C-alpha positions as a printed Julia matrix, in Angstrom:
151×3 Matrix{Float64}:
 34.42    6.35    8.08
 31.85    7.84    5.73
 29.11    5.41    4.73
 26.8     6.32    1.88
 23.51    4.39    1.8
 21.0     3.91   -0.97
 18.09    1.59   -1.66
 14.97    1.09   -3.65
 11.53    0.59   -2.1
 12.17   -3.12   -1.46
 15.35   -2.34    0.45
 14.06    0.73    2.3
 13.24   -0.95    5.64
 16.53   -2.86    5.83
 18.47    0.28    4.89
 16.78    2.19    7.72
 17.5    -0.59   10.24
 21.16   -0.77    9.2
 21.55    3.01    9.41
 20.11    2.97   12.96
 22.46    0.12   13.89
 25.53    1.94   12.53
 24.64    5.38   13.85
 25.17    3.97   17.35
 28.84    3.59   16.4
 30.39    7.06   16.54
 33.21    6.02   14.2
 30.88    6.2    11.21
 29.23    9.13    9.47
 26.11    7.88    7.71
 24.66    9.61    4.64
 21.44    8.57    2.93
 20.98    9.09   -0.81
 17.44    7.65   -0.81
 14.95    6.33   -1.35
 13.01    7.77    1.55
  9.87    5.62    1.64
  8.45    2.29    0.53
  6.84    3.94   -2.51
  7.84    2.22   -5.75
 11.04    3.64   -7.25
 13.9     2.66   -9.55
 17.08    1.27   -7.97
 19.44    2.46  -10.76
 18.88    6.1    -9.76
 19.8     5.54   -6.12
 22.69    3.23   -7.01
 24.15    5.95   -9.2
 23.85    8.56   -6.43
 25.75    6.33   -4.01
 28.41    5.44   -6.58
 29.03    9.1    -7.4
 29.57    9.9    -3.72
 31.91    6.95   -3.25
 33.96    7.94   -6.3
 34.19   11.59   -5.31
 34.49   11.29   -1.55
 36.38    8.15   -0.84
 33.81    6.72    1.58
 32.23    3.32    1.22
 28.76    2.62   -0.12
 25.97    0.32    1.01
 23.2    -0.5    -1.46
 20.06   -2.5    -0.71
 17.33   -3.81   -3.0
 15.12   -6.89   -2.87
 17.79   -9.31   -4.04
 20.92   -7.14   -4.04
 21.54   -8.19   -7.62
 20.17   -5.1    -9.36
 22.07   -2.56   -7.28
 25.24   -4.63   -7.64
 24.92   -4.7   -11.42
 24.44   -0.93  -11.63
 27.28   -0.11   -9.24
 29.8    -2.31  -11.03
 29.24   -0.41  -14.28
 31.32    2.47  -12.88
 35.06    2.89  -13.06
 36.61    2.74   -9.6
 33.72    0.86   -8.03
 34.23   -2.61   -6.66
 30.76   -3.64   -5.51
 30.23   -6.99   -3.82
 26.92   -8.78   -3.49
 27.36  -10.38   -0.07
 25.19  -13.01    1.58
 27.53  -14.42    4.23
 30.06  -13.19    6.78
 32.81  -15.08    4.93
 31.95  -13.3     1.67
 32.03   -9.96    3.51
 35.49  -10.75    4.84
 36.88  -11.92    1.5
 35.33   -9.04   -0.46
 37.47   -6.66    1.6
 40.6    -8.76    2.11
 40.99   -9.92   -1.5
 38.94   -7.49   -3.6
 39.06   -4.19   -1.71
 35.28   -3.85   -2.18
 34.13   -0.26   -1.7
 30.39   -0.9    -2.1
 28.45   -3.55   -0.19
 25.25   -4.84   -1.83
 22.57   -6.59    0.19
 19.25   -8.25   -0.58
 16.45   -7.44    1.84
 14.34  -10.39    0.65
 17.27  -12.8     0.84
 19.28  -11.93    3.96
 17.92  -11.33    7.47
 18.6    -8.14    9.4
 20.59  -10.05   12.03
 22.85  -11.58    9.39
 23.17   -8.2     7.64
 24.41   -6.69   10.93
 27.13   -9.36   11.1
 27.97   -8.88    7.42
 28.3    -5.1     7.61
 30.28   -5.24   10.87
 32.76   -7.65    9.3
 32.89   -5.72    6.01
 33.7    -2.46    7.81
 36.34   -4.05   10.04
 38.36   -5.89    7.4
 41.27   -4.16    5.68
 42.42   -4.82    2.13
 45.16   -7.43    2.33
 47.07   -6.03   -0.66
 50.02   -8.12   -1.78
 49.15  -10.53   -4.58
 45.58   -9.21   -4.57
 46.68   -5.67   -5.5
 47.76   -6.77   -8.95
 44.44   -8.46   -9.63
 42.38   -5.52   -8.41
 44.49   -3.16  -10.52
 43.7    -5.26  -13.6
 40.03   -4.29  -13.48
 39.98   -1.0   -11.55
 39.89    1.2   -14.64
 37.24   -0.74  -16.53
 33.76    0.77  -16.7
 31.83    3.96  -17.31
 32.78    7.46  -16.25
 30.64    8.52  -13.29
 29.74   11.8   -15.0
 27.31    9.97  -17.27
 23.84   10.45  -15.82
 20.86    8.09  -15.97
């Protein structure tokens, strides 16, 4: 599976740790859309880069900022994106099973690396359950901005 990562400066270290963790698993191709250091930067720019790749390529995105809230808010502005701010393994599971989340949002100042490893492992393993959830997801899948609009 293709995984597209992005973060701001606050999420940089966690993003790097998660990439290293996932690159050990040969079933995943990991791409990094930035940022590339702990120098101050703006999370909307990196969120948009990840979202555009997810929309065009069909992979899943992983966004990290200090709280996870900012990147989640940006990602969910885009049509076809179902971003989930996840802080527990159960939320990771349900975001896939019930909501077919295609972008995982994490907060580096909120959630430990060890818990993030469990969250991302669960999130990648769970399928979309479909069934009654398909109708609900379809109700909001076409709401949002066109990804061609640039920040």
